[in-house]
C-alpha positions in Angstrom: 6.6 -12.9 -43.5 9.5 -14.1 -41.4 13.1 -13.5 -42.3 15.4 -16.5 -43.1 16.8 -16.2 -39.6 13.4 -16.2 -37.8 11.5 -19.4 -37.1 7.9 -19.7 -38.1 6.9 -20.2 -34.5 7.8 -17.3 -32.2 9.2 -18.1 -28.8 11.4 -20.8 -30.3 15.2 -21.0 -30.6 17.1 -19.8 -33.7 17.2 -22.6 -36.4 19.9 -25.0 -35.5 20.3 -23.6 -32.0 18.5 -26.5 -30.4 21.0 -29.0 -31.8 24.0 -27.2 -30.3 25.4 -29.2 -27.4 24.6 -27.4 -24.1 21.5 -25.6 -25.4 19.6 -24.3 -23.6 21.7 -23.6 -20.5 20.3 -25.4 -17.5 19.1 -22.4 -15.4 18.0 -24.4 -12.4 17.2 -27.8 -11.1 14.4 -29.8 -12.6 11.2 -30.0 -10.7 11.5 -32.4 -7.8 9.7 -35.8 -7.8 6.1 -35.4 -6.7 5.9 -31.9 -8.2 2.9 -31.5 -10.5 5.2 -30.2 -13.2 7.6 -33.1 -12.9 5.8 -35.3 -15.5 6.1 -32.5 -18.0 9.8 -32.1 -17.8 11.4 -33.2 -21.1 13.6 -36.3 -21.2 17.3 -35.5 -21.0 19.5 -35.7 -24.0 22.8 -37.5 -24.0 24.5 -34.2 -23.3 22.6 -34.1 -20.0 20.6 -31.0 -21.0 16.9 -30.8 -21.6 15.5 -31.0 -25.0 14.8 -27.5 -26.4 11.5 -25.8 -25.5 9.3 -28.6 -24.2 5.6 -28.2 -24.8 6.3 -24.9 -26.7 2.7 -24.6 -27.8 1.2 -25.1 -24.3 2.0 -22.1 -22.1 2.4 -22.9 -18.4 -0.4 -21.4 -16.2 0.7 -18.9 -13.6 -2.6 -18.9 -11.8 -4.8 -21.4 -10.0 -4.3 -23.6 -7.0 -1.4 -25.6 -8.4 0.8 -22.6 -9.0 -0.2 -21.0 -5.7 0.7 -24.1 -3.7 4.2 -24.5 -5.2 5.4 -21.8 -7.5 9.0 -23.0 -7.1 8.1 -26.2 -8.8 6.6 -24.4 -11.7 9.6 -22.1 -12.1 11.8 -25.2 -12.1 9.8 -26.4 -15.2 10.0 -23.0 -16.8 13.8 -22.9 -16.6 13.9 -25.9 -19.0 13.0 -23.4 -21.7 16.0 -21.3 -21.2 16.0 -17.6 -20.2 12.4 -17.0 -21.4 9.4 -19.3 -21.2 5.8 -19.2 -22.5 3.2 -18.7 -19.8 -0.5 -18.0 -19.4 -1.2 -15.2 -16.9 -5.0 -15.3 -17.2 -7.4 -17.3 -19.4 -6.4 -16.8 -23.0 -3.7 -14.2 -22.2 -0.2 -15.4 -22.8 3.2 -13.8 -22.2 6.9 -14.7 -22.3 8.4 -14.8 -18.8 12.0 -14.0 -18.1 13.3 -16.5 -15.4 17.0 -15.8 -15.8 18.6 -13.1 -13.5 21.1 -11.7 -16.1 18.5 -11.7 -18.9 16.2 -9.8 -16.6 18.8 -7.2 -15.9 19.5 -6.8 -19.6 15.8 -6.2 -20.3 15.2 -3.9 -17.3 18.2 -1.7 -18.3 17.6 -1.5 -22.0 14.9 1.1 -22.6 15.9 1.5 -26.3 14.7 -2.0 -27.2 11.9 -2.5 -24.6 9.0 -0.2 -24.2 6.5 0.0 -21.3 3.6 1.2 -23.6 1.0 -1.5 -23.6 -1.5 0.1 -26.0 -0.5 -2.0 -29.1 -0.6 -5.2 -27.0 -4.0 -4.3 -25.6 -5.5 -4.7 -29.1 -4.7 -8.4 -28.9 -6.5 -9.0 -25.5 -10.3 -9.3 -25.0 -11.6 -5.9 -23.8 -13.2 -7.6 -20.8 -10.1 -9.5 -19.7 -9.6 -9.4 -15.9 -5.9 -8.8 -16.6 -6.4 -5.4 -18.1 -6.7 -3.4 -14.8 -3.1 -4.6 -14.1 -1.6 -4.2 -17.5 -3.8 -1.7 -19.4 -2.1 1.5 -20.5 -2.4 4.7 -18.5 -0.5 8.0 -18.7 1.6 7.2 -15.6 5.1 6.5 -14.6 4.8 2.7 -15.1 3.6 2.7 -18.7 5.6 5.6 -20.1 9.1 5.9 -21.7 11.7 8.6 -22.1 10.9 12.2 -21.1 7.4 11.4 -20.1 8.6 8.7 -17.7 11.3 11.1 -16.2 8.6 13.8 -15.8 6.3 11.6 -13.9 9.0 9.9 -11.8 10.3 13.3 -10.7 6.9 14.2 -9.3 6.7 11.0 -7.3 10.3 11.1 -6.0 10.2 14.8 -5.1 6.9 14.5 -3.3 7.9 11.5 -1.2 11.1 13.3 -0.2 8.8 15.6 1.8 7.7 12.7 4.0 10.5 12.7 6.7 11.5 9.3 8.1 10.7 10.2 11.7 7.3 11.4 10.6 6.7 8.2 8.6 7.7 6.1 11.5 5.3 8.0 13.8 2.5 7.4 11.4 3.3 3.7 11.3 3.3 3.5 15.1 -0.1 5.3 15.2 -1.6 2.9 12.5 -0.1 -0.2 14.2 -1.4 0.8 17.7 -4.8 1.6 16.3 -5.1 -1.9 14.8 -3.6 -3.7 17.8 -6.2 -1.9 20.0 -8.9 -3.6 18.0 -7.8 -7.2 18.5 -5.4 -7.0 21.5 -8.0 -8.1 24.1 -9.1 -11.1 22.1 -5.8 -13.0 22.2 -6.1 -14.1 18.6 -5.9 -12.5 15.2 -5.6 -13.1 11.5 -2.4 -11.2 10.9 -3.3 -10.8 7.2 -6.9 -9.5 7.3 -6.5 -7.6 10.6 -3.0 -6.3 10.3 -0.8 -6.7 7.3 -3.4 -5.7 4.7 -4.6 -2.7 6.8 -1.3 -1.1 7.8 -0.5 0.1 4.2 -4.1 1.2 3.7 -4.1 3.3 6.8 -0.7 4.7 5.8 -1.2 5.5 2.2 -4.8 6.6 2.6 -3.5 9.1 5.2 -0.4 10.1 3.3 -2.5 10.9 0.2 -4.9 13.0 2.4 -8.1 11.1 3.1 -9.4 10.0 6.6 -9.2 6.4 7.8 -12.9 5.9 7.0 -12.0 5.6 3.3 -9.6 2.7 3.9 -12.2 -0.1 3.5 -13.2 1.1 0.1 -9.5 1.2 -1.0 -8.7 -2.3 0.1 -11.7 -3.9 -1.6 -11.0 -2.1 -4.9 -7.3 -3.1 -4.9 -7.9 -6.7 -3.9 -10.5 -7.0 -6.7 -8.1 -5.6 -9.3 -5.4 -8.1 -8.4 -7.6 -11.2 -7.7 -10.6 -10.6 -9.9 -11.5 -14.0 -11.4 -14.2 -12.7 -13.8 -14.5 -9.7 -16.2 -17.3 -8.4 -14.1 -15.3 -8.5 -10.8 -12.3 -6.9 -12.4 -14.4 -4.1 -14.0 -16.3 -3.4 -10.8 -13.0 -3.2 -8.9 -11.5 -0.9 -11.4 -14.6 1.4 -11.3 -14.5 1.5 -7.5 -10.8 2.3 -7.4 -11.3 5.1 -10.0 -14.2 6.5 -8.0 -12.0 6.6 -4.8 -9.2 8.4 -6.6 -11.7 10.9 -8.1 -13.1 11.8 -4.7 -9.5 12.2 -3.3 -8.5 14.6 -6.1 -11.8 16.5 -5.8 -11.2 17.1 -2.1 -7.7 18.4 -2.6 -8.8 20.7 -5.4 -11.1 22.2 -2.9 -8.5 22.5 -0.2 -4.8 21.6 -0.3 -3.1 19.9 2.6 0.3 18.6 3.7 -0.2 15.4 1.7 1.1 13.6 -1.4 -1.9 14.5 -3.5 -1.5 18.2 -2.9 2.3 17.9 -3.6 1.6 16.0 -6.8 -0.8 18.8 -7.8 1.6 21.6 -7.1 4.7 20.1 -8.5 6.4 22.3 -11.2 6.2 19.6 -13.7 2.5 20.5 -14.0 0.6 17.3 -14.3 -2.7 17.5 -16.1 -5.8 16.2 -14.3 -5.7 12.9 -16.2 -1.9 12.5 -15.5 -2.5 13.3 -11.8 -5.3 10.8 -11.4 -3.4 8.0 -13.1 -0.2 8.5 -11.3 -2.0 8.5 -8.0 -3.8 5.3 -9.1 -0.4 3.7 -9.8 1.4 4.8 -6.7 -1.5 4.0 -4.4 -1.9 0.5 -5.9 1.9 -0.2 -6.0 2.2 1.0 -2.4 -0.6 -1.0 -0.8 -0.9 -4.6 -2.0 2.8 -5.5 -2.4 3.6 -3.9 0.9 0.9 -5.8 2.7 2.2 -9.0 1.2 5.8 -8.1 2.3 4.6 -7.6 5.9 2.5 -10.8 5.9 5.1 -13.0 4.3 7.8 -11.7 6.8 5.5 -12.3 9.8 4.8 -15.8 8.5 8.5 -16.5 8.2 9.2 -15.2 11.7 6.5 -17.2 13.4 7.4 -20.5 11.7 11.2 -20.4 12.0 13.0 -20.9 15.3 15.8 -18.7 14.2 13.5 -15.8 14.8 11.2 -17.1 17.4 12.4 -18.7 20.6 10.4 -15.7 21.8 10.2 -12.9 19.4 12.1 -10.6 21.8 14.9 -13.2 22.2 15.3 -14.6 18.7 18.6 -14.5 16.9 17.3 -12.8 13.8 15.5 -9.6 13.3 12.5 -8.3 11.3 14.9 -6.9 8.8 16.4 -10.4 8.3 12.9 -11.7 7.7 12.1 -9.0 5.2 15.4 -9.7 3.3 14.6 -13.4 3.2 11.1 -12.7 1.9 12.5 -10.4 -0.8 14.8 -13.2 -1.9 12.5 -16.2 -1.6 8.8 -15.1 -1.5 8.8 -11.6 -3.1 5.4 -10.0 -2.6 5.2 -9.1 -6.3 6.5 -12.2 -8.0 6.0 -11.7 -11.8 5.5 -8.2 -13.3 7.7 -5.5 -15.1 5.6 -5.8 -18.2 7.7 -4.8 -21.3 7.1 -4.8 -25.1 9.9 -4.9 -27.7 9.8 -2.0 -30.1 11.0 -4.3 -32.9 11.4 -8.1 -33.4 14.3 -9.1 -31.2 16.4 -12.2 -30.6 16.8 -12.1 -26.9 18.8 -14.6 -24.9 18.1 -17.5 -27.3 14.5 -16.7 -28.1 12.8 -14.6 -30.9 10.3 -12.2 -29.5 7.9 -10.4 -31.8 7.4 -6.7 -31.7 4.7 -5.7 -29.2 4.6 -9.1 -27.5 4.2 -9.1 -23.7 7.3 -10.0 -21.8 7.3 -10.1 -18.0 10.1 -10.5 -15.5 9.8 -13.2 -12.8 11.5 -11.7 -9.8 10.9 -14.9 -7.9 12.4 -17.2 -10.4 15.4 -14.9 -11.2 16.1 -14.3 -7.5 16.3 -18.0 -6.7 19.2 -18.5 -9.0 21.5 -16.5 -6.8 19.9 -16.8 -3.4 22.3 -17.4 -0.6 19.8 -17.7 2.2 19.5 -21.0 4.1 18.1 -22.4 7.3 21.4 -21.8 9.0 22.6 -18.5 7.6 20.6 -15.3 6.9 20.7 -13.9 3.4 24.0 -12.4 2.3 23.1 -11.4 -1.2 23.8 -7.7 -0.5 20.4 -6.7 -1.7 21.1 -7.9 -5.3 17.7 -9.6 -5.7 15.2 -8.2 -8.2 12.2 -7.7 -5.9 12.5 -3.9 -6.4 13.0 -4.4 -10.1 16.0 -2.5 -11.6 16.9 0.1 -14.2 15.0 3.3 -14.9 11.7 1.7 -13.7 13.0 0.4 -10.4 10.8 1.2 -7.4 11.2 4.9 -6.6 10.2 4.7 -3.0 12.0 1.6 -1.8 13.2 3.2 1.5 9.7 4.3 2.4 8.4 0.8 1.9 11.1 -0.8 3.9 10.7 1.6 6.8 6.9 1.0 6.9 7.3 -2.8 6.8 10.1 -3.0 9.3 8.4 -0.6 11.7 5.0 -2.4 11.5 6.6 -5.7 12.3 8.7 -4.3 15.1 5.7 -2.6 16.6 3.5 -5.7 16.6 6.2 -8.0 18.1 7.0 -5.4 20.8 3.4 -5.3 22.1 2.7 -9.0 21.5 6.0 -10.6 22.5 4.6 -14.2 22.8 2.6 -14.3 19.6 2.7 -17.6 17.7 1.0 -19.4 14.9 -2.4 -20.8 15.7 -2.1 -23.5 13.0 0.8 -25.6 11.7 2.9 -23.7 9.1 2.2 -26.4 6.5 -1.5 -25.6 6.6 -1.2 -22.0 5.5 -2.7 -21.3 2.1 -1.5 -19.0 -0.6 -3.8 -16.7 -2.7 -4.1 -17.5 -6.4 -2.8 -15.1 -9.0 0.1 -14.7 -11.5 1.4 -11.4 -10.0 1.7 -11.8 -6.2 2.8 -14.2 -3.5 0.4 -13.6 -0.6 -1.2 -15.7 2.2 -4.9 -16.1 2.4 -4.7 -15.9 6.2 -2.2 -16.0 9.0 -4.0 -17.0 12.2 -2.0 -16.3 15.4 -2.6 -16.3 19.1 -1.0 -14.4 22.0 -1.6 -13.4 25.6 -4.4 -10.9 25.6 -3.6 -7.3 26.5 -6.0 -4.7 27.9 -5.9 -0.9 28.4 -5.9 -1.1 32.2 -2.9 -3.5 32.5 0.3 -2.4 34.1 3.0 -0.8 32.0 2.8 0.7 28.5 0.1 -0.5 26.1 -1.0 0.5 22.6 -3.8 2.5 24.2 -1.4 4.8 26.1 1.7 5.6 24.2 3.0 9.0 23.3 5.3 8.0 20.4 2.3 6.9 18.2 0.9 10.4 17.9 -0.5 11.0 14.4 0.8 14.5 14.4 4.4 15.6 13.9 6.5 18.7 13.6 7.2 17.9 9.9 3.5 18.0 9.1 3.0 21.2 11.0 6.0 22.8 9.2 4.7 21.7 5.8 1.2 23.1 6.6 2.5 26.4 7.9 5.0 27.0 5.1 3.1 25.5 2.2 6.5 24.1 1.1 6.9 22.6 -2.3 9.1 19.8 -3.6 12.8 20.7 -3.8 12.7 21.2 -7.6 9.9 23.8 -7.1 11.9 26.0 -4.7 
């Protein structure tokens, strides 16, 4: 039974709120003419504000070709609902999406009202839903609260501290040079399939302690979990991913190494086998697909914008500028940060029922305060939400930025005349509610070969896969700082 202050239909404003002049606040411009969502925008009232909660019983789909082609248009429509809007993230799976920056910060910093535990919500979703691999509960840092969350997060943070920046940069150089050797002589490349998606896999597969031969298994499993369009595909991808992780853990139980898996195992917080497996699953997934999208989206921006590319060695802006613009405008993870209120809550003008799925749209929230333009690089001071915020903000932001920046710098250093092989307007975006990622990024460049004059990726000493840090860790068997 609802209270006198709660509407019968959840996700609607408080009774009488819709009649208040100026409700809801207009969070952004209406969809532009020609946008598929334009016809659904409610007529304006005399006050100049949209009518409250248009099409409240028809959640807006965040998947499929229409959303992938122009998510900004869809976010424009969603803002007509106020700070929260009803969306469908997969067939028959709905959520409330936070599109307002300040509302997002309120949610992300309030761990007394909002929980990350999805188990109650899972009972409302078909057990074969393709969305469950991304949102189903596991005993890991993402889906835990309070002391359990702190315990898991300390393991991750302490272990990544053992990866020194100079070692990480050398690993990226080695991975980048390995990939460029494969396509350098061709003079053409798909920068998504042949570079952006492989760099993180080579990196994290290696950092967690498995040889490069396992990378193909990892990329197929992660892509299937994010893009699976049927219950069968999602289940198969989840099974393949779990099998990969089980083999990884089994190999490190047999013999420790100077790698993240071993450091997770030996951390004084004493993870159980189940906790160990599920935290590796989380970190591996969070470290691969979004990072690949960040690299791909930044390369796309650099190759299609003359501010970067008169030639890539003489452009006015840098790879770091491109990454910043992507984090503002095309964040690699667009909608996530799943939360569930621990009680019925009236949040920024909308009632949300206990246990209801609420997600944050980093892309929609970012665009409210973006100061990037075609003339001036971003000056937002890093205040976007692409790394989330609060206790569940990304714990390895610096590592991700170093990998992405170094990977782009390495590519453009060896292939200084690289350019798009198709018009920028013909690039296609992958479908899905969670990510912003290109299907392909075809490019061409002057071929390079091992026997040409000067340095090449085939002969370069600073891309050695070994380092003094790794040797030191192996010889001393050192533990995370909290263990010493």
